[in-house]
N, C-alpha and C positions, 0 to 999 in steps of 0.2 A: 303471395304476390311476386316474390323473387323468381319463382318457377315460371310464372306467366311472362314476366319480363324477359327471362332467358329464352323462352320459346319464341317470343316475338322477334328476337334479335337474330334468330337462325335463318339462314338463306334456304332456298329450295334445294340446294345441293346437299344440305345436311339432313337428309331424310332419316337416316338411322338415329342420329342424335335427337331429332324431333320426336321420334317414336319413344325414345327413352324418357324424355321430359314429359311427354303426354302420360306415360305410365306413372311417373312420379306425381303428377297433378291428380290423376285418377285415384291413385292410392291415398293421397292426402284427403281428397273429398270423401272417400269411403270411410277413412278413419274418423273424420268429423261426425259422420252419422253414428258411429259406434260411441264416441265420446258424448254425443247428445242423447244417447240411448234410443235412437230411432232405429230399432231393431229391424223393422221391415225393409227400410231403404238400404241399410247395411247388408242385410242378407241377400236381397235381390241383386245388388251389385256384385257380391261375392259369387252368387250362383251364375250370373250372366257371364262372368269371366270364365268359369269352368265350362259352361255350355259352348262358348265361342272357341275355347282352347281345344276341347275334345271332340265336339260334334259339329263344329262349323255352323252351317246354316240349317242343319237338320234338327227337327224337333219332333219328338214322339212321346207318348205317355211313358214309355220305358226310359228313354233318355232323360226326360224331365225328372223322373223319380231318382235315377242314378245321380244326376247333377245335384239334387237336393240332399241326398245322403252325403255326397262328397263335401258340399258346402257346410253341412252340419259338423262333420268330423274333422275337416281341415282346420287346424288351429293356427291363426295368424299371430304375428308378433304383438299386436295390440291386445289380442285376447289373452295370450300367455302372460303378458306383463312381466312381473318379476318372479313368477313361479319357477323354482329350480327344478332341473331335470337330472335324473341319475342314470348312469349306465354301469352295470356291475360286470366285472370280468376277473380273470385270474391274474396273479402277479406277472406271470410270464407274458401274457398279452399286453398288460399295462406297460411293462418295460419296453416292449417292441414299439408300442404306439408313441412313446416319448423318446425313444432312441437312447436308452440308458443301459448300463452294465455292458454286456457284450454286443449290444445292438447300437452301434455308433450312428447309424442312419435310421431315423424314425420311419415307420411304415404307416400308411393311411389306415384309418378305421375301415372295417369291411361291412358291406351289405351281404349278409349270408343268405344262402338258399332256403326257401320255405320248406323244402322237402324233408329236411331232417331236424326240424325244431323240436323243442321239448313237448309240444302239444301234438299228439298223433292225429288230431282232428283239424289241424291247421287248414284254414280256408274252406272248411266244410260246414261250419255252424250255420252260416247264412243259407247254404244250399239245403240243409235239413229244414230250416224254417220255411223255405219256399217250396218244400217237397220236390227238390231237384237233385236228389242224391245220386241219380244216374249220371250226373256230370262228372262225378269223381269216383264212383264205385261201380266197376263192371268186372265181369269174369275175364274179359279180354278187352283191351283198348289200345289205340295207337298212342305212341309216346307224344307228350305234349309238345307243341311247337314253341312254347314260351314258358317262362318261369318267373316267379316272384322272388325278389331279393329285398331284405330289409334289415335294419338295425333297430334295436329296441331301447326305449328309455322308460323310466318310471318316475312318477311324482313322489314316490316314497324314497326319500334320501336318508342314508344311514339307517336302513331298515333291516332288522334282524332276519326276517324271513327271506328277503331278497339276497342278503349276504349268504345265507345258508344254501340257497338254491343255485345262485349264479356267481357269487363272489368267493370262490374257493379254489384250492389247488391240491392235487393228490388226494382228493376226497375229504380234506380237512375243512369243515364248515367255518365260514367267516375268516378265512385266511387270505381272501382276495382283496380287490380294490373297488371302491365306489367312485366313479368319475362324475363330478358335478358340473353341470352346464347352466348357463343363464342366470347366475347369481347377480350379474351386473346388467341384466336385460339386453345384452348385446350378442347373444348367440344366434337366435333365430332370424333369418333374413326373409324379406318379402319374396315369396316363392314363385317359381315358374311351374304352374300346375302340369303343363304338358311334359315336363321333365320326368315325371313319374311314369307316364304312359306314352311310349314311343310308337303308338299305333292308333289308328282309327278303327280298324277291324283287325283282330288278331290274325286272321287268315291271310292278311296282306303283309305280315311282318317278315316271314321267312325269306331270307335272301335280300332283305332291305339293305341298300347301300350304306356302309358304315359312315359315309360323309354326312348322311342325313340324321344321324343319331347324336345325342348330346355328348359333349366331351366330358372327361372325368371331372375337371374342375367345376363344371356346371352342376354337379351333384350337390355342391354346397348350397344350391338354391332349391333343393328338394323340399316339398311341403311336409310339414309335420301333421300326422293324423292321430287323433285319439281313438283308441280301441273301445268299441261298445261290446257289452257282454250279454249273451242270450241265455236266459234261465227258463227251464221247464218247471212249471208250478208243481210243488208237492207240499206235503204237510210241514216240511221243515224250512221252507223259504217264506219268510215274512213278506207280505205285499209291499211294505215300505222299502224293501231292498231294491225295488225296481221303480223307475219313474214312469214307465210305460208298461201296460198290460194289454194283451190281445186274447180273445177278440174284444173284451171289455173289462173294465175295472170290476164289474159285478160278477163276471164269469171268467176269471183269469185262467189261461192255459199256459201261456208263456209270456215272459217279460223281458225288457231291455234295461240294463243298468248302464248309466252314463254318469260319471262323476262330474260335478260342476267344475268348470274352469273359469275363474275370474268372476265377472258380474252375475249375480243370481238371476236377475231379470233376463239376461241374455241366455242363461242356462235353460230357463223355462221355455223361452221362445224356441231354442234348439230342440228341446224334447217334443214340442208340438209339431215342428216341421219333420222331425225324424219319424214320428208316429204316422203322419200323413203319407210320407214317402214309402214306408214299409207296408202300409195298407194298400197302396197302389201296386207295389210289387207282388204282394200276396194275391191280390185280385187278378193281376196280369197272368201270373204263372198257374193259376187255377184252370185257365182255359188252355188245355194241352194243344189244341189245334192252332193256337196263336203263337206257340213257342217254336222258334226257329234257331238255327245255329247262331245267327247274328244276335238274337236276343239273349242267348246263353253267353255269348261273348261279352255282352254288356255287363254281366255280373262280375267279370274279371276286374273291373274297375273298383269294386267295393267288397268283394268277398273276403279279402284278407284284413279287413278292418273290423271284423266281428270274431269274437272268441267265445268259448264255452264259459258259463257262469263260474265254473270251478276255478278259473284263473283270475277272478275279479280283484283279489287282493294285490295283484301286480300293478294295477292302475297304469296300464301300459299305453305308451305312445310310440308311433313308428315313423321312421323315414323309409319310404317304400318306392321301389321301382320294379316295373315288369319289362322283361327283355325277351326277345326271341332267343331260343337256346343256342343258336349259332352266332350270336353277337360277338364281335371282336372284343368287346369290353369285358366279357366274362373271363375270369382267370381260374387256374387250377392250383390248389395248395397241396403239395405232395406230403406235407406234415400231417394235415388233418384229412387228407384224401377227400376234399370237397371243393365245390366251385363257389366263387364269390365275385363281387364287383367292388373295386376300391372306392371308398366314399370320400374321405377328406383327411388332410393333416389336421389333427385336433390339438396340436400344441398351442395354437393361438385361439382355440375355442373353449377348452376346458378351463374352469375357474379354480377347481380344487380336486385333490385326490385324497379320499379318506381310506386309510389302510385298515383292514379288518382286525378285530380283536386278536385273532390267531395268526396274523401275518407272519410272525417270527416262529411259529410252532409247527412248520412243516419240515420235511426232511431236506429242504434245499438251503438251509442255513441263511435265510434272509434276515436282514437287520433293518429296522425302520429308520435308524439314523443314517445308514448308508443310502437308502432310497432318498431321504430328505436332502442329503448332501449332493447326490447326483442330480436331483431335480433342480436344486439351486443353481447348479452349473449350466444345465441344459434349458430349463424352463423356469427362470426366476419369478415369473409373474403368476405361476400356478401354486396356489397354497397347498401344503401337505399337512394333514392332520391324522390323528389316530382315533379309531372308534373304541369306545369303552362299553359297548353293548354286552350284556351278561350272557356268556356262552361258555360251556365247559371246554377246556383244552382237549386235544385229541388223546386217545388212549395210547400209552407208550407200548 
C-alpha cells in the first residue's frame, strides 16, 4: 500500500522515479504469486519481463523457448531464500579482494572470460544437444565478435572437492579460501536481466557506443543463473540422477540434471517448463532450412548455462555477462595474461571467509591468525573461520 501511495504522490515530471516505483510494485505482486505457490502466474510474469527486456515486441517460437529457459534458470532473491553461496579462490586472490596484506586497496571481483575455463567444452554442451556443433567447431572460423564473462558460485559450502579443485595455492589442495555469500539473505538483488545481454542481435554490437552499455556498478544487479547439466545415457548413469530424459523416460538417450532450489513444488514446475522449452529447441534446429544466423545468435543467451554432466557435483551458479570483444569495459590483466570485466567490491557482500585446512601449509608462510587480525581491521563484519575437512598436508 505504501508503494501505491508513493506512486500517486509523484508528479508527471518525476517520470524516472515513477518507473522505479512501478518496478517495485510489479516485483511485490510477482513475489506474492510465489509465496502463494501460484507457480503459473509467477513464472509467466518472470518470463514476460525477460521477453520484454531482450526481444521487445518480437515473438517467435525460438525466442519463446529461449525466454522460457532463462526464466527457469534465473534464480531470484525470493527463490534463493537463505541458501548460502560459495566462491572458492586462492589466498592471493582473496587478499586482493579484501585489500589486506600488501594490497591496501581492495580490487573488485572479476568476471572471467569463458575461453579458458577448466571445462574445455564450455558453452558447447547445449550446441551438441541441438546438433549445432558447427557453431563452435570449424577447421577455420572468423574470430568471435563477442565473448562471455562470468564468475562462479556453488551451493556446496566448505566442500572438500571444491577446495581441492579451486581453493588452493601453489598446487597445495585445500590451501585456499571459501567466500560465503547470502547467509543473511541480503546478497542477491532484484536483477536487471538486460544487464547480462547488451545486445538484441550479436551482429549489431560491434562498435556499439560505450554510453549505451551498463556501467560497472550496474553489474551488482546481474541476475544469478543456475547451471543445468546434460548427461548422455549409459549403463553407469542411473535414471534418477536426472529429472528430465529425452526423447522419453521409457527410451532415455540424454538427460538434464537440475538441483532443486527452495520449494520442491516450484522445482517440479521448473523441470516441466525446461523440458517443454528444450523439446521446442530440438524440434526447431532439426529443420536445417529454418536455421539462420539470427537463430544461432539466440542460443548465445543460454548456451553458457549448460554444462557436461561430469561437472554436476559443482552445483554451479553463475553471474554472467556477454560483451562485444571491443567493449571498453573489458580489461587486461598482465599477471594472468587474460581479459576480464570488473564485477563488484565484495567487502560488503561476503558474509564469511572459510580458510582451507592447508591454508598455512604452502611455501608462502601464511598464518590464519594474521589473516583474521587483518580482516578484523579492514572488514570487521565478515566472519573468518577455519575448515577442518580431512585432507593430507602437502608432501615436504
